[in-house]
N, C-alpha and C positions, 0 to 999 in steps of 0.2 A: 301275213307274214310274220315271222318271227323276230322278236325284240334284237336278237344278235345280228341277224340279217340287216335289219335296220341301220344298226348304229354301224357295220361294217360297209353298209350302202351293198348289198350283194344280191343280185337277183337269185340265184340259187348255191344250195350248199355245197362246198367242194368234195369232189371225190375224196376219200381216204388217203390213197397213193399222191394227191397232190399234197397234202396234207405232211405226210411223211417226207416228201423232198424237201418242203420247206423248211422242216424242221431241221433236216441233217446241213443245209447251207446257212440257216441263220444262227448265231451264238446265243447260248444258253441266256445271257443276260438280257439280247433284246427279245427272247421268248418270255422270258419275267417281267420284265417292262408293258409288254403285250398284255399278259395275263392280269397284270394290276391294274391296267385300262381298263380291258375288257370287265372285269369285276366291279369296278368303279360303278357302274350303271346299275348291276346286275342284283343286288342285296343293298340294303340299307346296312348302316356298319353301325354293330352294336358292338359293346364290350366284351359280352358274354354271351355265348348261344350253347343251347343244353345237350346236343348230340351232334357228334361228329364222324362220320363212317369212312371209311379207308380202306381203298381194295387196288388191284393190279390187274393189268390184262397184258397177256405180249401176243405179238402179232408179226405176221413176215410182210414187208412190204412189196410182196410181189405176184404177181397175178396168175404166174405158172401155177398148175396144180404140182403135186408132189411127185405124181404117176409121172407126167411130164418132165419135171428136173431129174428124175431118175433115169428114164430113160432115154434122155439126151445124153447123159453125164454133165448136166451143167448143173450144179449143186446150189442152192440158195443159201446164202452168207449173210445177209440182211437179217436186223431181226431188233425192233421195237418194244421195249416194253412199258408202259404207262402205267403209272400210281398219281392217284386222285384223291383228296381226302374234301369232302362234301359234309356241308353245313345240310342235316336232315331237316331242319324247322322250314327253312325257306326253299330248299334245293339247290344251296348255290355250290358253286366250287372255291375253295377257301385256299388249294394250294395243288400242285400237280409236280410229277418230274418226270424225265424222260431220258430212257437209258439204251444203248446202241448195242446192248450184248445182254444175254440170259443172265441171269443173277435172281439170288432167293429175295423174296419179298421183305423177309428181315434185314438186309441190310441198307435197304432203302427206306426201312420204315421211320430212321431216326431224322432223314433228311425232310420228309414230308410233314413228320410230327414239329419239327421243329418251324417250317413254313408255316404252318395253319394254323401255330400258337401265335407266330406274330401278328397274320392278319386278324386272329378272331378266337378267343381263347372259351374252353370248352370244359362243362364240367363231368364227360365223360367221352372215350374213345371208343368204338365198337371197328372190332376188327375179324378176321377169320384167323382159321388155326395156322396161317403160313406168318402171322407174325407174332407169334409165343416165342417170346425168348425171353431170359431175365433180363437180358440188355434194353431193350424196350421197352419191358415191365418199367425196370429201374428209371428212364426217361422218365416215364408219363406219370410215377407216382413220387418219386424223389424231384425230378429236376423243376417237371412243368405242378405238380404237386395235384394233381388230376386224377381219377379213377378212368379205369378202361374194364372192358369186355371182351375178351379175346378168348375161344374155346380154348381146350388144352392139349398141345399136342400129343399125344399116349405114346407113340412110339410102339404098340403092343406090350408095354412093359407094367410091371405090377404095380410099379411105385414112381411116379415123376416127381423128381424133387426142386427145388427152386424156391425163394422167401417169398416169392407173389405168387406160388401156385397152389 
């Protein structure tokens, strides 16, 4: 049995739609407290870790297919986007953020970066192209004073400008 299942005293892992409904009904502060309690037994807390990876994924918490929704005229309006930061050394979660709307990754990056920095400092942050913005690089290099590895969004331009690119 998984250590998370044991700590939460669950016999089976919950379906993702149950977790979506739960996240809609519980306030964000309650989720953050639950998250910190869960993290307290998942990792040994050290002050600094070497590499933190950040990524996000979005999905609709609806079991109906796109074709069924189109055919019946019942459009799907719900959308969840989850962003997490993970300590790559021991594969433990450092922070997460859930939004109920479609938004770009670079808009959420600051929230997740600051939250993971409060939990555990890192020497390097690894992100994908969606997080490539001057504002994100400025936060990492100047405010947090660490390094980042983010591929450059080129927008098919001959020259990409910016202080950190």
